[in-house]
C-alpha positions as CSV (number, residue, x, y, z in Angstrom):
1,M,0.0,0.0,0.0
2,R,1.3,3.5,-0.9
3,I,0.3,6.6,0.9
4,R,0.7,9.9,-0.9
5,I,0.5,13.1,1.2
6,I,-0.2,16.4,-0.6
7,S,0.3,19.5,1.5
8,G,-1.0,22.9,0.6
9,T,-2.0,26.1,2.3
10,T,-5.0,28.3,1.2
11,T,-4.7,32.1,1.3
12,T,-7.7,32.4,3.7
13,T,-7.1,29.8,6.4
14,K,-3.3,29.4,6.2
15,T,-3.7,25.8,7.3
16,T,-2.1,22.6,5.9
17,N,-4.5,20.1,4.2
18,I,-3.6,16.4,3.7
19,L,-5.0,14.3,0.9
20,L,-4.8,10.6,1.3
21,L,-4.8,8.4,-1.7
22,L,-5.0,4.8,-0.6
23,R,-4.5,2.2,-3.3
24,R,-5.2,-1.5,-3.0
25,S,-2.6,-4.1,-4.0
26,R,-2.7,-7.9,-3.9
27,T,-1.4,-7.8,-0.3
28,I,-1.9,-5.1,2.3
29,R,1.3,-3.9,3.9
30,T,1.7,-1.3,6.6
31,T,3.8,1.6,5.4
32,T,5.4,4.3,7.5
33,A,5.3,7.7,5.9
34,T,7.9,10.3,6.5
35,L,6.3,13.7,6.8
36,T,8.2,16.8,6.3
37,T,6.3,19.7,7.8
38,T,7.0,23.4,8.2
39,T,4.0,24.4,10.4
40,K,2.5,23.3,13.6
41,N,-0.7,22.2,11.9
42,S,1.3,20.1,9.4
43,F,3.0,18.4,12.3
44,R,-0.4,17.6,13.9
45,G,-1.6,16.2,10.6
46,A,1.5,14.0,10.4
47,R,0.9,12.6,13.9
48,M,-2.7,11.8,13.0
49,M,-1.5,10.1,9.8
50,K,1.1,8.1,11.7
51,S,-1.5,7.0,14.2
52,F,-3.9,6.1,11.4
53,C,-1.3,3.9,9.7
54,S,-0.3,2.1,12.9
55,N,-3.8,1.5,14.4
56,V,-6.0,1.0,11.4
57,M,-4.0,-0.6,8.6
58,T,-3.4,-4.0,10.1
59,P,-1.5,-6.8,8.4
60,P,-3.6,-9.4,6.6
61,S,-4.6,-12.6,8.4
62,S,-3.5,-16.0,7.0
63,S,-7.2,-16.9,6.7
64,S,-8.8,-15.9,3.5
65,Q,-11.9,-14.9,5.3
66,N,-10.0,-12.5,7.6
67,Y,-8.1,-11.3,4.6
68,S,-11.3,-10.4,2.9
69,A,-12.6,-8.6,6.0
70,A,-9.3,-6.7,6.3
71,R,-9.7,-5.5,2.7
72,R,-13.1,-4.2,3.5
73,T,-12.2,-2.1,6.5
74,S,-13.7,1.4,6.5
75,F,-10.4,3.1,5.8
76,G,-8.8,0.4,3.7
77,L,-11.2,0.5,0.7
78,L,-11.1,3.9,-1.0
79,R,-10.3,4.9,-4.6
80,K,-8.2,2.6,-6.9
81,K,-7.4,5.0,-9.7
82,E,-6.5,8.7,-9.8
83,G,-9.1,9.1,-12.5
84,Q,-11.7,8.2,-9.8
85,Q,-10.2,10.9,-7.6
86,Q,-10.8,13.4,-10.4
87,R,-14.5,12.3,-10.7
88,H,-14.8,12.8,-7.0
89,K,-13.5,16.4,-7.3
90,E,-16.0,17.0,-10.1
91,R,-18.9,15.8,-7.8
92,Q,-17.4,18.1,-5.1
93,K,-17.8,21.1,-7.3
94,K,-21.3,20.0,-8.4
95,N,-22.4,19.8,-4.7
96,N,-21.2,23.5,-4.2
97,G,-18.1,22.8,-2.1
98,R,-19.3,19.9,0.0
99,R,-16.6,19.3,2.6
100,T,-14.6,16.1,2.3
101,I,-10.8,16.5,2.2
102,V,-9.8,19.8,0.8
103,T,-6.6,20.6,-1.3
104,S,-5.3,23.9,-2.3
105,S,-6.7,23.4,-5.8
106,S,-10.2,23.3,-4.4
107,S,-10.2,26.7,-2.9
108,S,-11.8,28.2,-6.0
109,S,-14.8,25.9,-5.8
110,S,-15.2,26.7,-2.1
111,S,-15.3,30.4,-2.9
112,S,-17.8,30.0,-5.6
113,S,-20.1,28.0,-3.3
114,S,-20.0,30.7,-0.7
115,S,-21.3,33.2,-3.2
116,S,-24.3,31.1,-4.0
117,S,-27.7,32.7,-3.0
118,S,-29.4,29.3,-2.2
119,S,-29.6,28.1,1.4
120,P,-27.4,25.1,2.3
121,S,-30.4,22.8,2.7
122,E,-31.9,23.7,-0.6
123,T,-28.6,23.3,-2.4
124,E,-28.0,19.9,-0.8
125,G,-31.5,18.9,-1.6
126,N,-31.0,19.8,-5.3
127,A,-27.8,17.8,-5.4
128,T,-29.6,14.7,-4.2
129,K,-32.7,15.4,-6.3
130,Q,-31.0,14.3,-9.5
131,F,-31.2,10.7,-8.2
132,V,-35.0,10.8,-7.5
133,S,-37.1,9.0,-10.1
134,S,-39.7,11.0,-11.9
135,L,-42.3,8.3,-11.1
136,L,-43.8,7.6,-7.7
137,S,-43.0,4.3,-6.2
138,W,-44.1,2.4,-3.1
139,P,-41.2,0.0,-2.2
140,T,-41.5,-2.7,0.5
141,R,-38.9,-3.6,3.1
142,T,-37.9,-7.0,4.6
143,T,-36.4,-5.7,7.8
144,L,-36.6,-2.8,10.2
145,C,-33.4,-0.8,10.7
146,G,-33.4,-1.2,14.5
147,S,-33.9,-5.0,14.4
148,L,-30.5,-5.9,13.0
149,D,-27.9,-7.5,15.3
150,I,-24.9,-9.8,15.1
151,S,-27.2,-12.8,14.3
152,S,-28.2,-11.0,11.1
153,V,-24.7,-11.2,9.6
154,G,-24.8,-12.6,6.1
155,E,-28.5,-11.8,5.5
156,K,-29.6,-9.8,2.5
157,V,-32.0,-7.1,3.7
158,S,-34.1,-4.4,2.2
159,L,-34.4,-1.3,4.4
160,C,-36.5,1.9,4.0
161,G,-36.2,5.0,6.1
162,W,-34.6,8.5,6.5
163,V,-30.9,9.4,6.3
164,D,-30.1,10.2,9.9
165,K,-26.5,11.3,9.2
166,Q,-24.0,11.0,6.4
167,R,-20.1,11.0,6.5
168,D,-17.8,11.2,3.5
169,M,-14.3,10.0,4.4
170,G,-12.5,11.3,1.4
171,G,-14.1,8.9,-1.1
172,I,-15.8,6.2,0.9
173,C,-19.2,7.2,2.3
174,F,-21.1,6.0,5.3
175,A,-24.7,6.8,6.3
176,D,-27.1,6.0,9.1
177,V,-30.5,5.0,7.9
178,R,-33.3,5.5,10.5
179,D,-36.9,4.3,10.8
180,H,-39.2,4.1,13.8
181,S,-37.4,1.1,15.3
182,G,-33.9,2.6,15.3
183,L,-31.0,3.2,12.9
184,V,-28.2,1.2,11.3
185,Q,-25.1,2.2,9.4
186,I,-24.8,1.6,5.7
187,I,-21.5,1.6,3.7
188,G,-20.4,1.3,0.1
189,A,-18.9,-2.0,-1.0
190,A,-15.4,-2.6,-2.2
191,E,-14.6,-1.7,-5.8
192,G,-15.3,-4.4,-8.3
193,I,-17.8,-6.2,-6.2
194,H,-20.8,-4.6,-7.8
195,A,-21.0,-3.4,-11.5
196,N,-22.9,-0.3,-10.4
197,Q,-20.6,0.6,-7.5
198,A,-19.6,4.0,-9.0
199,K,-23.3,5.0,-9.1
200,I,-23.9,3.8,-5.6
201,D,-20.9,5.8,-4.3
202,E,-22.2,8.8,-6.2
203,I,-25.6,8.6,-4.5
204,L,-24.1,7.9,-1.1
205,S,-21.9,11.0,-1.5
206,S,-24.9,13.2,-2.3
207,L,-27.2,12.0,0.6
208,R,-28.3,14.6,3.1
209,S,-30.1,14.4,6.4
210,E,-33.8,13.3,6.2
211,C,-33.6,12.1,2.6
212,V,-35.9,9.1,2.2
213,V,-34.2,6.1,0.8
214,K,-34.5,2.4,0.1
215,V,-31.4,0.3,0.6
216,V,-30.7,-3.3,-0.4
217,G,-27.6,-4.9,0.9
218,V,-25.9,-7.6,3.0
219,V,-25.4,-7.4,6.7
220,R,-21.8,-7.7,7.9
221,E,-20.0,-7.3,11.2
222,R,-18.5,-3.9,11.9
223,N,-14.8,-3.6,12.6
224,N,-15.3,-0.5,14.7
225,K,-18.3,-1.3,16.8
226,N,-20.6,1.3,18.4
227,K,-21.8,0.3,21.8
228,N,-24.1,3.3,22.0
229,I,-26.7,1.9,19.6
230,K,-28.3,-1.5,19.5
231,T,-27.3,-2.1,15.9
232,G,-23.7,-1.0,16.6
233,E,-22.1,-4.4,15.9
234,V,-23.2,-4.6,12.3
235,E,-23.6,-2.5,9.1
236,V,-25.2,-3.0,5.7
237,E,-22.9,-3.2,2.6
238,V,-25.0,-1.5,0.0
239,E,-25.8,-3.4,-3.2
240,S,-28.4,-0.9,-4.4
241,I,-29.9,2.3,-3.2
242,E,-32.9,4.3,-4.3
243,V,-33.6,7.9,-3.3
244,L,-37.4,8.1,-2.8
245,N,-37.6,11.8,-1.7
246,V,-35.3,14.7,-0.7
247,V,-35.5,17.6,1.7
248,S,-36.0,20.8,-0.3
249,K,-36.5,23.2,2.6
250,S,-34.2,24.1,5.5
251,L,-35.0,22.0,8.6
252,P,-36.1,24.2,11.6
253,F,-34.2,21.9,13.9
254,S,-32.1,18.8,13.8
255,I,-34.0,15.5,13.8
256,S,-31.1,13.2,14.6
257,E,-30.4,12.6,18.3
258,S,-26.9,11.2,17.5
259,E,-25.7,14.7,16.6
260,K,-24.2,16.9,19.3
261,A,-25.6,19.8,17.3
262,G,-29.1,18.5,17.6
263,N,-31.2,21.5,18.7
264,A,-34.8,20.3,18.9
265,E,-34.9,20.4,22.7
266,K,-33.4,23.8,22.7
267,S,-35.9,25.1,20.2
268,S,-39.0,26.8,21.6
269,E,-42.1,24.8,22.0
270,E,-43.8,27.1,19.6
271,V,-41.3,26.1,16.8
272,R,-41.7,22.4,17.7
273,L,-45.5,22.5,17.6
274,K,-45.6,24.5,14.4
275,N,-43.4,21.8,12.8
276,R,-45.0,18.9,14.6
277,V,-44.6,16.5,11.8
278,L,-40.8,16.9,12.1
279,D,-40.9,17.0,15.9
280,L,-42.7,13.6,16.0
281,R,-40.1,12.1,13.7
282,R,-37.5,12.5,16.4
283,P,-36.7,9.2,18.1
284,K,-37.6,10.6,21.6
285,M,-41.1,11.6,20.5
286,L,-41.7,8.4,18.7
287,K,-40.6,6.5,21.8
288,N,-43.2,8.5,23.8
289,L,-46.0,7.6,21.4
290,R,-44.9,4.0,21.5
291,R,-45.0,4.0,25.3
292,R,-48.5,5.5,25.1
293,H,-49.7,2.8,22.7
294,E,-48.3,0.1,24.9
295,A,-50.0,1.5,28.1
296,I,-53.4,1.6,26.4
297,R,-52.8,-1.9,24.9
298,Q,-52.1,-3.3,28.4
299,M,-55.1,-1.5,29.8
300,R,-57.4,-3.1,27.3
301,K,-55.7,-6.5,27.8
302,V,-56.2,-6.7,31.6
303,L,-59.8,-5.4,31.5
304,E,-60.9,-7.9,28.8
305,E,-58.8,-10.9,29.7
306,E,-58.8,-10.8,33.5
307,F,-62.1,-9.1,34.2
308,D,-64.3,-9.7,31.2
309,F,-65.1,-6.0,30.4
310,M,-66.7,-4.9,27.2
311,E,-65.7,-1.8,25.2
312,I,-68.6,0.3,24.3
313,E,-68.6,3.7,22.5
314,T,-70.7,6.6,23.8
315,P,-71.9,9.7,21.9
316,V,-69.6,12.7,21.4
317,L,-72.5,15.1,20.7
318,S,-74.7,15.4,23.8
319,R,-76.5,18.0,26.0
320,P,-74.8,20.9,27.9
321,T,-74.6,20.2,31.6
322,P,-74.6,22.8,34.4
323,E,-71.8,21.3,36.5
324,G,-68.0,21.2,36.1
325,A,-66.0,23.1,33.6
326,R,-67.4,25.1,30.6
327,D,-68.7,22.9,27.8
328,Y,-67.5,23.1,24.2
329,L,-70.7,23.9,22.3
330,V,-71.5,22.8,18.8
331,P,-74.4,24.7,17.2
332,A,-77.1,22.4,15.8
333,R,-78.0,23.4,12.2
334,T,-81.0,21.1,12.0
335,A,-82.6,22.2,15.3
336,S,-84.2,25.4,16.4
337,A,-82.1,28.6,16.5
338,G,-79.9,28.7,19.6
339,S,-79.8,24.9,20.1
340,C,-76.4,23.4,20.7
341,Y,-74.7,20.1,21.3
342,A,-72.0,19.9,23.9
343,L,-68.9,17.8,23.6
344,P,-68.6,15.4,26.5
345,Q,-66.5,16.3,29.6
346,S,-66.7,12.6,30.4
347,P,-69.1,9.7,29.5
348,Q,-70.4,9.8,33.1
349,L,-74.1,9.7,32.5
350,F,-74.0,7.3,29.5
351,K,-71.9,4.8,31.4
352,Q,-74.3,4.9,34.3
353,M,-77.2,4.3,31.9
354,L,-75.3,1.4,30.4
355,M,-75.3,-0.2,33.9
356,V,-79.0,0.3,34.1
357,S,-79.3,-1.4,30.8
358,G,-77.5,-4.5,32.1
359,C,-74.1,-4.2,30.4
360,D,-72.5,-5.0,33.7
361,R,-68.9,-4.2,32.9
362,Y,-68.1,-1.4,30.5
363,Y,-64.9,0.4,29.5
364,Q,-63.9,2.9,26.9
365,V,-60.7,4.8,25.9
366,A,-62.7,8.0,25.7
367,R,-62.0,11.4,24.2
368,C,-63.1,14.2,26.6
369,F,-63.4,18.0,26.2
370,R,-63.3,20.8,28.7
371,D,-63.1,24.5,28.1
372,E,-61.0,25.5,31.0
373,D,-57.7,27.3,31.7
374,L,-54.8,25.2,30.5
375,R,-51.5,24.3,32.0
376,A,-48.6,21.8,31.5
377,D,-50.8,18.8,32.5
378,R,-54.1,19.9,31.0
379,Q,-55.5,20.1,27.4
380,P,-58.8,21.2,26.0
381,E,-59.2,17.7,24.6
382,F,-57.8,14.7,26.4
383,T,-58.0,10.9,26.7
384,Q,-59.1,8.9,29.7
385,L,-59.7,5.2,30.4
386,D,-63.4,5.1,31.5
387,V,-64.6,2.1,33.5
388,E,-68.0,1.2,35.1
389,M,-69.2,-2.0,36.8
390,S,-72.3,-3.3,38.5
391,F,-72.7,-5.3,41.7
392,T,-69.4,-4.4,43.4
393,D,-68.1,-2.3,46.3
394,A,-65.4,0.3,46.5
395,D,-62.7,-2.3,47.3
396,G,-63.6,-4.3,44.2
397,I,-63.4,-1.3,41.9
398,M,-60.0,-0.2,43.4
399,N,-58.7,-3.7,42.9
400,V,-59.5,-3.5,39.2
401,A,-57.9,0.0,39.0
402,E,-54.7,-1.2,40.7
403,R,-54.4,-4.1,38.2
404,V,-54.9,-1.7,35.3
405,F,-52.2,0.7,36.6
406,L,-49.7,-2.0,37.3
407,E,-50.0,-3.5,33.8
408,A,-49.9,-0.1,32.1
409,S,-46.9,1.1,34.0
410,G,-45.0,-2.2,34.5
411,M,-44.4,-1.3,38.2
412,H,-45.3,-4.7,39.7
413,K,-42.0,-4.8,41.7
414,K,-41.6,-1.1,42.3
415,V,-44.6,-0.1,44.4
416,Q,-46.3,-1.4,47.5
417,Q,-49.3,-3.7,46.9
418,P,-52.1,-3.3,47.7
419,F,-51.7,0.5,47.3
420,R,-51.5,2.6,50.4
421,R,-54.7,4.4,51.4
422,M,-55.1,7.7,53.1
423,T,-58.2,9.6,53.9
424,Y,-58.8,13.1,52.5
425,A,-58.8,14.6,56.0
426,E,-55.4,13.1,56.8
427,A,-53.9,14.2,53.5
428,M,-55.1,17.7,53.9
429,E,-53.9,17.9,57.5
430,K,-50.4,16.5,57.0
431,Y,-49.6,17.6,53.4
432,G,-52.1,20.4,52.6
433,S,-53.1,18.6,49.4
434,D,-55.5,15.9,48.2
435,K,-52.8,14.5,46.0
436,P,-49.7,14.4,48.3
437,D,-46.3,13.5,46.9
438,L,-45.0,10.8,49.4
439,R,-41.6,10.4,47.8
440,F,-40.4,12.7,50.6
441,D,-41.5,13.5,54.2
442,L,-42.1,17.0,55.5
443,E,-45.5,17.2,57.3
444,M,-47.5,20.2,58.5
445,T,-49.8,20.6,61.5
446,T,-52.8,22.7,62.3
447,L,-52.3,24.9,65.4
448,N,-55.7,26.5,65.9
449,D,-56.3,25.0,69.3
450,V,-52.7,25.7,70.5
451,L,-52.9,29.4,69.3
452,K,-56.5,30.2,70.4
453,D,-55.1,32.7,73.0
454,T,-52.2,34.1,71.0
455,E,-51.7,37.8,70.8
456,F,-49.5,37.7,67.7
457,P,-51.6,39.9,65.4
458,P,-51.5,38.0,62.0
459,F,-52.4,34.7,63.8
460,K,-55.0,36.2,66.0
461,S,-56.7,37.9,63.1
462,A,-56.8,34.7,61.1
463,L,-58.3,32.7,63.9
464,E,-61.1,35.2,64.3
465,T,-62.3,34.7,60.8
466,S,-64.5,31.8,59.7
467,R,-63.0,28.9,57.7
468,S,-59.5,30.0,58.6
469,S,-56.5,28.4,60.3
470,V,-52.8,28.6,61.2
471,K,-50.6,25.7,60.2
472,V,-46.9,25.0,60.6
473,L,-44.6,23.0,58.3
474,V,-41.6,21.4,60.0
475,V,-38.4,21.2,57.9
476,D,-35.5,19.5,59.6
477,D,-32.5,20.8,57.7
478,S,-30.2,20.8,60.6
479,Q,-27.9,18.2,58.9
480,A,-28.3,19.6,55.4
481,G,-24.9,21.4,55.4
482,K,-24.6,23.8,52.5
483,N,-28.1,23.0,51.4
484,K,-29.6,24.4,54.6
485,I,-32.4,26.8,53.9
486,S,-31.2,30.3,54.3
487,N,-33.1,33.2,55.8
488,A,-32.8,35.0,52.4
489,K,-35.1,32.5,50.8
490,L,-37.7,33.0,53.6
491,K,-37.8,36.8,53.7
492,P,-39.8,39.0,51.3
493,K,-38.5,38.6,47.7
494,G,-37.0,35.2,48.7
495,E,-38.1,32.3,46.5
496,I,-39.9,30.4,49.3
497,F,-41.6,33.5,50.5
498,E,-42.7,34.5,47.0
499,D,-44.0,31.0,46.3
500,A,-46.3,31.4,49.3
501,V,-47.5,34.8,48.2
502,N,-48.2,33.5,44.6
503,A,-50.3,30.7,46.1
504,G,-52.5,33.3,47.8
505,S,-50.9,33.9,51.2
506,A,-51.0,37.7,51.8
507,N,-48.4,37.5,54.5
508,G,-46.2,35.0,52.8
509,V,-44.5,32.8,55.5
510,F,-43.4,33.4,59.0
511,F,-40.4,31.4,60.2
512,C,-38.3,30.6,63.2
513,R,-36.2,27.7,64.5
514,V,-36.4,25.3,67.4
515,A,-33.6,26.1,69.9
516,E,-31.1,23.4,70.9
517,D,-33.0,23.0,74.2
518,G,-36.0,21.7,72.2
519,K,-38.3,23.9,74.2
520,T,-38.0,27.5,72.9
521,L,-38.0,29.2,69.6
522,E,-35.3,31.4,67.9
523,G,-35.9,34.0,65.2
524,A,-37.6,37.3,64.6
525,K,-38.4,39.1,67.8
526,G,-42.1,39.8,67.2
527,L,-42.9,36.2,66.2
528,V,-40.8,34.6,69.0
529,E,-42.2,36.8,71.7
530,G,-45.8,36.3,70.3
531,L,-45.4,32.6,70.5
532,A,-43.4,32.4,73.7
533,K,-46.2,31.2,76.0
534,C,-47.2,28.3,73.7
535,A,-43.8,27.5,72.2
536,E,-43.5,24.1,74.0
537,E,-47.0,23.1,72.8
538,I,-46.2,24.1,69.2
539,I,-43.0,22.0,69.3
540,A,-44.6,19.1,70.9
541,K,-47.7,19.0,68.6
542,S,-45.6,19.4,65.4
543,T,-42.9,16.9,66.7
544,A,-40.2,19.4,65.6
545,P,-36.6,18.3,66.6
546,P,-34.0,20.8,67.9
547,G,-32.6,23.0,65.1
548,S,-35.5,22.4,62.7
549,L,-37.1,25.2,60.7
550,L,-40.8,26.1,61.4
551,L,-42.7,27.7,58.6
552,F,-46.1,29.2,59.5
553,V,-48.9,30.4,57.2
554,A,-52.2,31.9,58.4
555,G,-55.5,32.7,56.6
556,K,-58.4,31.0,54.9
557,T,-57.9,27.3,55.3
558,K,-58.0,26.6,51.6
559,V,-55.3,29.3,51.0
560,V,-53.2,28.0,53.9
561,N,-53.1,24.5,52.5
562,T,-52.4,25.6,49.0
563,A,-49.5,27.9,50.1
564,L,-47.9,25.4,52.5
565,D,-48.2,22.6,49.8
566,K,-46.3,24.9,47.4
567,V,-43.7,25.7,50.1
568,R,-43.3,22.0,51.0
569,H,-42.4,21.2,47.4
570,K,-40.0,24.1,47.2
571,C,-38.2,23.0,50.4
572,A,-37.9,19.4,49.1
573,S,-36.4,20.7,45.9
574,V,-33.9,22.9,47.8
575,L,-32.9,20.1,50.1
576,N,-32.7,17.5,47.2
577,L,-35.2,15.2,49.0
578,I,-37.0,13.9,45.9
579,D,-35.5,10.7,44.5
580,P,-36.3,10.8,40.8
581,K,-36.3,7.0,40.7
582,A,-38.8,6.6,43.5
583,H,-42.5,5.7,42.9
584,A,-45.2,6.6,45.4
585,V,-48.7,5.5,44.7
586,L,-51.7,5.8,47.0
587,W,-55.4,6.1,47.2
588,V,-57.0,9.2,48.8
589,T,-60.4,8.2,50.1
590,D,-63.4,9.7,51.9
591,F,-63.6,13.0,50.1
592,P,-66.3,15.4,51.2
593,M,-69.4,15.4,49.1
594,F,-69.3,19.1,48.6
595,E,-67.0,22.1,48.9
596,Y,-68.1,25.7,49.5
597,N,-67.6,28.2,46.7
598,E,-66.7,31.4,48.5
599,D,-67.2,33.6,45.4
600,E,-70.7,32.2,44.6
601,E,-71.6,31.5,48.2
602,R,-73.0,28.1,47.5
603,F,-72.0,24.4,47.8
604,E,-70.8,22.5,44.7
605,A,-70.0,18.9,44.2
606,C,-66.4,18.0,45.1
607,H,-66.2,15.3,42.4
608,H,-69.6,15.3,40.6
609,P,-73.2,15.3,41.7
610,F,-73.7,11.6,40.9
611,T,-71.3,10.4,43.7
612,A,-73.0,8.4,46.5
613,P,-72.9,9.8,50.0
614,N,-71.2,7.9,52.8
615,T,-73.8,5.5,54.3
616,E,-73.1,6.5,58.0
617,D,-73.3,10.2,57.2
618,Y,-76.5,9.7,55.2
619,E,-78.1,7.9,58.1
620,K,-77.2,10.7,60.5
621,N,-78.8,13.5,58.4
622,P,-80.5,12.3,55.2
623,D,-82.1,15.7,54.6
624,D,-78.9,17.7,54.7
625,L,-75.9,16.2,52.9
626,T,-73.7,19.3,52.8
627,E,-71.4,17.9,55.6
628,A,-71.5,14.3,54.3
629,R,-68.5,12.4,53.0
630,A,-68.6,10.8,49.6
631,I,-67.7,7.2,48.7
632,A,-65.0,8.5,46.4
633,Y,-61.4,7.7,45.8
634,D,-58.5,9.3,43.8
635,L,-55.4,7.5,42.6
636,V,-52.3,9.6,43.1
637,Y,-48.8,8.9,41.6
638,N,-45.8,11.0,42.7
639,G,-48.0,13.9,43.6
640,V,-50.2,13.8,40.5
641,E,-53.8,12.8,40.4
642,I,-53.9,10.3,37.5
643,G,-57.3,8.8,38.2
644,G,-60.3,8.6,40.4
645,G,-63.8,7.2,40.8
646,S,-66.7,6.6,43.2
647,L,-69.7,4.5,43.9
648,R,-72.7,6.1,42.2
649,I,-76.2,7.0,43.3
650,Y,-78.7,4.6,41.8
651,R,-82.0,5.8,43.4
652,R,-84.0,8.8,42.2
653,D,-84.8,10.1,45.7
654,V,-81.2,10.3,46.8
655,Q,-80.1,11.9,43.5
656,E,-82.8,14.6,44.0
657,K,-81.4,15.4,47.5
658,V,-77.9,15.9,46.0
659,F,-79.3,18.2,43.3
660,K,-81.0,20.2,46.1
661,A,-77.8,20.5,48.1
662,I,-76.0,22.2,45.2
663,G,-78.9,24.6,44.7
664,M,-80.5,23.0,41.7
665,S,-84.3,23.3,41.5
666,T,-86.6,20.4,40.7
667,E,-87.5,21.9,37.4
668,E,-83.8,22.4,36.4
669,A,-82.9,18.9,37.5
670,E,-85.7,17.5,35.4
671,D,-84.7,19.6,32.4
672,K,-81.0,18.7,32.5
673,F,-81.1,15.2,33.9
674,G,-84.6,13.9,33.5
675,Y,-83.5,11.0,31.3
676,L,-81.1,9.7,34.1
677,L,-83.7,10.2,36.8
678,E,-86.2,8.3,34.8
679,A,-83.7,5.5,34.2
680,F,-83.3,5.1,37.9
681,Q,-87.0,4.3,38.2
682,Y,-86.6,1.1,36.0
683,G,-84.6,-0.9,38.5
684,A,-81.0,0.6,38.4
685,P,-78.4,-1.8,39.9
686,P,-75.8,-0.6,42.5
687,H,-72.8,0.4,40.5
688,G,-69.6,2.4,40.5
689,G,-66.5,3.0,38.5
690,F,-63.3,4.9,37.9
691,A,-61.3,6.8,35.2
692,I,-57.6,7.1,34.6
693,G,-56.1,10.0,32.7
694,V,-54.1,8.4,29.9
695,D,-52.2,11.6,29.0
696,R,-51.0,12.4,32.6
697,L,-50.1,8.8,33.3
698,V,-48.0,8.4,30.1
699,M,-46.4,11.8,30.8
700,L,-45.1,10.5,34.1
701,L,-44.0,7.2,32.7
702,C,-42.0,8.9,30.0
703,G,-40.5,11.5,32.4
704,A,-41.9,14.2,30.1
705,K,-42.4,17.8,31.4
706,S,-45.7,18.3,29.7
707,I,-48.6,16.1,28.4
708,R,-48.0,17.9,25.1
709,D,-45.0,15.7,24.7
710,V,-47.1,12.5,24.8
711,I,-50.0,13.7,22.6
712,A,-49.5,13.5,18.8
713,F,-51.1,16.8,17.9
714,P,-51.7,18.9,21.1
715,K,-53.0,22.4,21.6
716,T,-51.0,25.3,23.2
717,T,-52.0,26.9,26.5
718,T,-54.2,29.2,24.5
719,G,-56.1,26.3,23.0
720,Q,-54.5,26.7,19.5
721,C,-53.1,24.1,17.1
722,L,-50.0,25.8,15.6
723,L,-49.7,23.1,12.9
724,T,-53.2,23.5,11.4
725,R,-53.8,27.0,12.7
726,A,-57.0,25.9,14.4
727,P,-59.4,27.3,15.5
728,G,-60.2,28.9,12.2
729,E,-62.6,31.6,11.4
730,A,-66.0,30.5,9.9
731,T,-67.3,32.2,6.8
732,T,-70.4,34.4,6.9
733,E,-72.3,31.7,5.0
734,Q,-71.4,29.0,7.5
735,L,-72.5,31.2,10.4
736,A,-75.8,32.0,8.6
737,E,-76.6,28.4,8.3
738,L,-76.3,28.0,12.0
739,N,-78.4,31.2,12.7
740,I,-75.3,32.9,14.1
741,R,-74.4,36.5,13.2
742,R,-70.9,38.0,13.9
743,I,-70.9,41.0,16.1
744,D,-68.0,43.4,15.6
């Protein structure tokens, strides 16, 4: 083997370039090149060449099979004749200065390419487009790119997919071809093996990212294996390649996840949603969709095979309802003016009527719609697994839900079984939330009884107001070292103080510490003196150890719980208490039937008005259910409510009492829910059910930050689809057909 080294310096970069012309002979011999250099860059190039010669160009094996493999090494099979090098230079000019290995003679072509007015992507697309057939074709494949491994060596395969990345090593070209299953490296064959090898090399050299190709070739073992990908032990030696389509427009971000320059995650969500078809092509997004599919598949499997459920579809166009979030309304063209359908917020009433009809066990992967303020884990249209069953109690329903969760998540060995249960009252008292995150401790305590005689003004004022309280959160950071929570974070403008204010606490948080004696408090003079008489009681009731931090919030109980819940999570984050690999699942039970709406000064259903009241509470006062508990249960995973359900009311008289409790008149109840009340009069069976939010569950399973990352075509927080530009404006004619007139 002879190695020719051509050194030259361009007038713009003043750097030395090296052109390697490697020729095959009947035997491969390792040759040491003597490099004469005059610059530091030339010396570096010489060292690289010497390393290349000693490490890559190995002597042939005595075995003919090993000899053949050696001849096919990625750096051992390049151009045979200098005429082929000349053709390579001509292709270089045609591709507008495509970088391979540059000599001083190529500087003119580089300068001409820089003056071109076309964008790089468009120029590259045009270079590849010459190989696209003028006719449409629909090729088939024999194998998925990501399915090849060492056992596939020797097989002839047909692959279809996108070019993930292409490398031109001065004459021999490599490319990674990707489909939904993964990617695999393809490489040109040795010269003389295929009659059309020159054409194959020319196509391979012209390929650009995201070109669509079909490749036919033989799987062979790679010499330089890549342990970072599952196909890294093999590559496909190309026998034929067909370019099916090219990219003729600049990509808004990189699709390949193997490139360090990949910038999809750094791009704004707006750019990603606007170019959703490309965003979904990214392996990470395809993995999320695959995980979603698998979760739903497992849900269906366990319900049908283990519990004999039947999937039944319910209507999408129904009546507006007075409870819950705002409905999405659909004007009815064929009905009287002003008549509208409502898109379902859930199939609640239909599934109850299916129980009345004797279907016994129903489920549905249902699309639901709610016109409410959006956030990271909420969409105007979403998917839930909806389940209803007759002749069972709450334990039976929760058992089915646990099996569904375990199969969908695959957490059989990672979570406690049966799931932990906690009453709503306990959750609110200890954690200030009906969906507590139990991956870390930090508990809070209500101090109303201890502080009943306090003279500290903020606490005294709060306790004199109805539906108010003072609570303390104990944070033991005495051993936290440098992570110990500083006073700066707790004072006005500090991040913890501001979190409390943003959650509704007008006074933010008050704070002090337990002294080393475990009996007195240390901190701001006004607070410590105001609590001096009851300091020991506060410490004892909250079980605060010496040196621990006490965080107080006072005000309306609902605001206090919300603020301290926010503060609890912030402290856990500051102290690094949350194990990202931990899984905490629990049931929160015994919710109140109703909660009081301060703004509207009325009671409203905590879950929905079809939830059955607790039997004991109903017996105590059947005519006033406002203080009753509900037979309801929520499924909480890592501090996120992913599902919930209840036993349902199945008698008309009880249902009418619930409507009365929320201020609904008999006439309104008949108008809105007369069909359900009538169904109850035909022998409705006892029944109940649950629903699991598919989007939220998959978001958590994938470790995504937003449910938009696990929904194929989501809406923004303003309810818009940036891809299709929905919602769109209706024409005057369309509105007229619906008896609607636009008011400017």
